[in-house]
C-alpha positions in Angstrom: 42.8 159.4 78.1 42.3 158.9 74.4 44.0 156.0 72.6 46.1 156.4 69.5 48.0 154.2 67.1 51.5 154.7 68.4 54.3 154.7 65.8 58.0 155.3 66.0 57.5 158.7 64.4 55.0 159.6 67.2 57.3 158.4 69.9 60.3 160.3 68.6 58.2 163.5 68.4 57.1 163.4 72.0 58.4 166.4 73.9 59.7 166.3 77.5 57.0 166.9 80.2 56.8 170.2 82.1 59.2 170.5 85.1 58.1 168.3 87.9 55.4 166.6 85.8 55.0 163.7 83.4 52.4 162.6 80.9 51.3 159.4 79.0 50.1 158.3 75.6 48.0 155.1 75.3 48.2 152.6 72.4 45.1 151.7 70.5 46.6 148.4 69.2 47.3 146.7 72.6 44.9 147.4 75.4 46.6 148.7 78.5 49.9 149.6 76.7 51.0 153.2 77.2 54.2 155.2 77.1 55.1 157.5 79.9 57.2 160.7 79.3 59.1 162.5 82.0 60.5 166.0 82.3 63.9 164.7 81.0 62.3 163.2 77.9 62.6 159.6 79.1 60.0 157.5 77.4 59.0 154.2 79.1 56.6 151.6 77.9 54.1 150.6 80.7 51.3 148.0 81.0 48.3 149.1 83.0 46.0 146.2 84.1 44.8 144.2 87.0 47.6 141.9 87.9 47.0 138.6 89.8 46.5 139.3 93.5 45.3 142.9 93.0 41.7 144.3 92.6 42.9 147.7 91.2 44.7 148.4 87.9 48.4 149.1 88.3 51.2 150.0 86.0 54.3 148.0 85.5 57.3 149.0 83.3 58.0 147.0 80.1 61.2 148.8 79.2 62.6 152.1 78.0 62.0 153.2 74.4 65.1 152.7 72.2 66.3 149.9 74.5 63.0 148.2 73.7 61.3 148.8 70.3 57.6 149.5 69.9 56.9 146.1 68.4 58.9 144.4 71.1 56.9 146.3 73.8 53.6 145.3 72.1 54.7 141.6 71.9 55.8 141.6 75.6 52.5 143.3 76.7 50.5 140.7 74.8 52.4 137.8 76.5 51.8 139.4 79.9 48.1 139.8 79.2 47.9 136.2 78.1 49.6 135.0 81.3 47.4 137.2 83.5 44.3 135.7 81.9 45.6 132.3 83.3 46.2 133.8 86.7 50.0 134.0 86.3 51.9 137.2 87.2 54.6 137.5 84.5 56.8 139.8 86.7 56.8 137.3 89.5 57.5 134.4 87.0 60.4 136.3 85.5 61.9 137.0 89.0 61.6 133.3 89.8 63.2 132.4 86.5 66.1 134.8 87.2 66.6 133.3 90.7 66.6 129.8 89.1 69.1 131.0 86.5 71.4 132.4 89.2 71.1 129.1 91.1 71.9 127.2 88.0 75.0 129.3 87.3 76.2 128.9 90.9 75.9 125.1 90.6 78.4 124.7 87.8 80.3 121.4 87.5 83.5 123.1 88.7 81.7 124.4 91.9 80.1 121.0 92.6 83.4 119.2 92.0 85.1 121.5 94.4 82.5 120.7 97.1 82.8 117.0 96.3 86.6 117.1 96.7 86.4 119.2 99.9 83.6 117.3 101.6 83.8 113.7 100.4 87.2 113.0 98.9 89.8 115.0 100.8 88.0 116.1 104.0 89.3 118.6 106.6 92.9 117.3 106.6 94.5 117.2 103.1 97.4 115.2 104.5 94.9 112.4 105.5 92.3 112.3 102.7 89.0 110.6 103.4 89.5 108.3 100.3 92.5 106.1 99.9 92.8 107.2 96.3 91.9 110.8 97.0 94.9 112.1 95.3 94.2 110.3 92.0 90.5 111.4 92.1 91.4 115.0 92.6 94.1 114.9 89.9 91.8 113.4 87.3 88.9 115.7 88.1 91.1 118.7 87.7 93.0 117.3 84.7 90.1 116.0 82.6 86.5 116.9 83.8 86.8 120.4 85.2 88.6 121.9 82.1 85.9 120.5 79.8 82.8 121.0 81.9 83.8 123.5 84.5 81.6 126.4 83.5 78.5 124.3 82.6 75.7 123.9 85.2 75.9 120.3 86.4 72.3 119.7 85.5 73.1 120.3 81.8 75.7 117.5 81.5 74.2 114.5 79.7 74.9 110.8 79.4 76.3 111.6 75.9 78.7 114.2 77.4 80.1 111.6 79.8 80.3 108.9 77.2 82.1 111.2 74.8 84.9 111.9 77.3 85.2 108.3 78.5 85.4 106.9 74.9 87.9 109.6 74.1 90.2 108.5 76.9 89.7 104.9 75.9 90.6 105.4 72.3 93.2 108.2 72.3 94.2 108.9 75.9 93.6 111.8 78.3 95.8 114.4 76.7 94.7 113.8 73.2 91.1 113.9 74.4 91.6 117.3 76.0 93.2 118.6 72.8 90.2 117.4 70.8 88.0 119.6 73.2 90.3 122.5 72.7 91.6 122.3 76.3 95.2 121.5 75.7 98.0 121.3 73.1 98.0 118.6 70.4 99.1 115.3 71.9 100.1 111.9 70.8 97.2 109.4 70.6 97.6 106.7 73.2 94.6 104.5 73.9 94.1 104.2 77.6 91.3 101.7 78.5 92.6 101.3 82.0 92.5 105.0 82.7 89.1 105.2 81.0 87.8 102.6 83.5 89.2 104.6 86.4 87.8 108.0 85.4 84.4 106.5 84.7 84.3 105.2 88.2 85.4 108.6 89.6 82.8 110.6 87.7 79.9 108.1 88.4 80.7 108.5 92.2 80.7 112.3 91.9 77.3 112.5 90.1 75.7 110.0 92.6 77.0 112.1 95.5 75.6 115.3 94.0 72.2 113.7 93.3 72.0 112.3 96.8 72.6 115.7 98.4 69.7 117.3 96.5 71.2 120.7 96.8 72.5 121.3 93.3 69.3 120.8 91.3 70.5 117.4 90.1 67.7 114.8 90.3 69.4 111.9 88.6 73.0 111.0 87.6 73.6 111.0 83.8 75.9 108.0 84.4 73.2 105.6 85.8 73.1 103.3 82.8 76.8 103.5 81.9 78.7 100.3 82.5 82.4 100.0 82.2 82.2 96.5 80.8 80.0 97.6 77.8 82.0 100.8 77.2 85.6 99.6 77.8 85.3 95.8 77.8 86.1 93.3 80.4 88.9 94.1 82.8 92.1 92.3 81.7 94.0 90.7 84.5 97.8 91.1 84.0 100.2 88.2 83.9 103.5 90.0 83.3 106.4 89.2 85.6 110.0 90.5 85.2 112.7 87.9 84.5 116.1 87.9 86.1 117.7 90.1 83.4 114.8 92.6 83.6 115.0 92.6 87.4 118.8 93.4 87.2 118.1 96.1 84.6 115.3 97.5 86.8 117.5 97.6 90.0 120.4 99.1 88.0 118.2 101.8 86.5 116.4 102.6 89.7 119.7 102.9 91.6 120.9 105.5 89.0 117.7 107.5 88.9 117.8 110.6 91.2 115.5 111.3 94.1 112.5 111.0 94.4 111.7 108.5 91.6 114.7 106.2 91.9 114.1 105.5 95.6 110.4 105.1 95.0 111.0 102.3 92.5 113.6 100.6 94.7 111.2 100.6 97.7 108.4 99.3 95.5 110.5 96.3 94.6 111.8 95.7 98.1 108.3 95.8 99.8 105.9 94.6 97.0 103.6 97.4 98.1 101.1 99.2 95.9 102.3 102.4 94.3 100.2 104.8 96.5 101.2 103.0 99.6 104.8 103.9 98.9 104.6 107.4 97.3 102.2 108.7 100.0 104.4 107.4 102.9 105.2 109.8 105.7 107.8 109.6 108.5 105.2 109.4 111.2 104.3 105.9 110.0 107.8 104.6 110.8 109.2 103.2 114.0 112.9 102.9 113.0 113.9 101.8 116.5 111.6 98.7 116.3 112.1 98.3 112.5 108.5 98.7 111.7 106.5 100.6 109.1 102.8 100.7 110.0 100.6 102.0 107.1 97.3 103.1 108.5 94.0 101.6 107.3 93.0 104.9 105.6 95.8 104.3 103.1 95.2 100.7 102.5 93.0 99.0 99.9 89.7 97.7 101.2 86.0 97.9 100.4 83.2 99.3 102.6 85.5 100.5 105.4 87.1 97.1 105.8 90.7 98.1 105.1 93.2 97.2 107.8 96.5 98.7 108.8 99.5 97.0 107.3 102.8 96.5 109.0 106.0 96.2 106.9 109.0 94.8 108.8 112.0 96.9 107.8 114.9 94.8 106.5 118.5 96.0 106.3 118.0 96.9 102.7 114.9 99.0 103.4 116.6 100.7 106.3 119.6 101.5 104.2 117.3 103.1 101.5 115.5 105.1 104.2 118.7 106.4 105.6 119.5 107.9 102.2 116.3 109.9 101.9 116.3 113.7 102.7 114.3 115.1 105.6 112.2 118.2 105.0 111.2 121.0 107.3 108.0 121.8 105.3 106.3 118.5 105.7 106.5 114.8 106.7 106.3 113.0 103.3 109.2 110.8 102.3 109.0 111.4 98.6 108.2 115.0 97.8 109.1 117.8 95.5 107.4 120.4 97.7 109.7 120.4 100.7 107.7 117.5 102.2 104.3 119.3 102.1 102.8 117.0 99.5 103.7 113.6 98.2 105.3 113.3 94.7 103.2 111.9 91.8 104.9 109.1 89.9 104.3 110.5 86.4 104.4 108.7 83.0 107.7 110.6 82.3 109.3 108.8 85.3 108.1 105.5 84.0 109.6 106.3 80.5 112.9 107.1 82.2 113.2 103.8 84.0 112.2 102.0 80.8 114.9 103.8 78.9 117.5 102.9 81.5 116.4 99.2 81.6 116.6 99.1 77.8 120.2 100.4 77.8 121.2 97.8 80.3 119.5 94.9 78.4 121.2 96.0 75.2 124.6 96.1 76.9 124.0 92.6 78.2 123.0 91.5 74.7 126.2 93.0 73.2 128.4 91.4 75.8 127.0 88.0 74.5 127.8 88.9 71.0 124.2 89.6 70.1 122.8 92.6 68.2 121.8 95.2 70.8 119.5 97.0 68.3 117.2 93.9 68.3 116.6 94.2 72.1 113.1 95.5 73.0 111.8 95.8 76.6 108.4 94.2 76.7 105.7 96.5 78.1 105.2 96.4 81.9 103.3 98.4 84.5 104.1 99.3 88.1 101.7 96.7 89.4 103.7 94.0 87.7 106.4 94.4 90.3 103.9 93.0 92.9 103.2 90.0 90.8 106.9 89.5 90.2 107.7 89.6 93.9 104.8 87.3 94.7 105.9 84.8 92.1 109.5 84.9 93.3 108.4 84.3 96.9 106.8 81.1 95.8 110.1 80.1 94.0 111.8 80.7 97.4 109.4 78.3 99.0 107.8 81.0 101.2 104.5 79.8 102.7 101.5 81.0 100.7 99.9 82.7 103.7 103.1 84.6 104.4 103.6 85.6 100.8 100.0 86.9 100.7 100.6 88.8 103.9 103.6 90.5 102.4 101.3 91.8 99.7 98.8 93.0 102.3 96.2 90.5 101.1 93.6 89.6 103.7 93.0 85.9 104.4 89.9 84.7 102.6 86.6 83.9 104.1 86.1 83.3 107.8 89.8 83.0 108.4 90.2 86.7 107.5 87.5 87.6 110.1 89.0 85.7 113.0 92.7 85.1 112.3 94.3 88.4 113.0 97.9 87.1 113.5 100.1 89.5 111.5 103.0 87.1 110.7 105.5 89.8 111.4 108.5 87.6 111.9 107.5 85.4 108.9 107.1 88.5 106.7 110.5 89.8 107.8 112.1 86.5 106.9 110.3 86.5 103.5 111.4 90.0 102.7 115.0 89.2 103.7 115.0 86.2 101.4 113.7 88.3 98.6 116.4 91.0 99.2 119.1 88.4 99.2 117.8 87.0 95.9 117.8 90.4 94.3 121.3 91.1 95.6 122.7 87.8 94.2 121.0 88.3 90.8 122.4 91.9 90.6 125.8 90.9 91.7 126.3 88.1 89.1 125.0 90.3 86.2 127.2 93.3 87.4 130.3 91.1 87.4 129.5 90.0 83.8 129.0 93.5 82.6 132.2 94.8 84.4 134.2 92.0 82.8 132.8 92.8 79.4 133.5 96.5 79.8 137.1 95.8 80.7 137.6 93.7 77.6 135.9 96.2 75.3 137.0 99.4 77.0 138.6 100.7 73.8 135.4 100.3 71.8 133.2 102.0 74.4 132.1 104.7 71.9 131.1 102.0 69.4 128.7 100.1 71.6 127.1 103.4 72.8 126.3 104.3 69.2 124.6 101.0 68.8 122.4 101.4 71.9 124.6 99.8 74.5 125.1 100.9 78.0 126.1 104.5 78.3 127.9 105.2 81.6 
């Protein structure tokens, strides 16, 4: 078949082939390039040559004219010919590239994160997650990382991507960081170094897990060289404890906060437990007849599988609080907004509410003393400070150090912790009863003072409310 210098004018002038037949025109510019014309007038660029693995020349389609221009067809044919000269079959290479691309798209960060949560964090029973902090891990992955990286292949996420998110949380907080990435509304900037440290730990563990599985195309974690100390700074140990007035304000505020947050705060103070140990409690852990609350090891803090169950003796005050809680038919959790199916999450909004109530009470006390209530400010505190407060007050009450540590579920140090498994149940019960009595006496004395002041200043109630006093 003669060759000719194909042009767009030539190609457009080609007439349809006779019925049941087809014909071809060969290009003189690129060897092996031709255009095939069918009876319908369809014009397809083809390359005829010996492809790797074949001894006879064969034709393969490069694309249909109009969808592929003449120059694009010539360029594609030249690339194929160059690869063939190196023993590479371009069609096979393109098919492998397509498969690799499909695999890459299937292994998006969101897809890998869902596998990670299902297989490693939560496990088969959502009510008993594999990880003690499974709820927090799931929340932060869904809140921060999945919205920002969800559609990206996990192999494309770099060290810089991780660093950018972590530094954002450190400097302006999670919500403001999401807003900066266009994944949420504009939010107030609140530096959160503690949260940044937590989420860095979560994402490092996820990437290490994905790399170890070797099923997502990820060879190395982008977080390998990231260190919390260098990015966020040394961890600051807290030293805040609540004084007597603040404890009174806390008890008063918690008692007036509705379910579930008010009872959660009250139980935190009565037991000195960690936040998750309280909010994730379920009725199956309680033996009310024996006055015991046994928290399983899976919900307790401990490294390398060394967590132990923790028994909380139920004092009269704790039993009274439990008797006030609702029972749900949709699940077993004590504190829930989903009919017992899932535990409640103690949000920052709840913390602000208890802070506001405490501030009102402290201002009322200040005004009862003739002081300016507007000058009263509640020093910042975090939920974990309640544990430190209880521990300190147990020492004031002359509770033995081992017993006080046992109340906080701290394991005895060194070899004693390995061999001495005595749980100090009676001693813990006595310590918690002493603490409850101390709380009651503090609250009673301050309540009497406030009641006396309110009676004396009943007529001026509206005045002190305007100035930030206690609003009943």
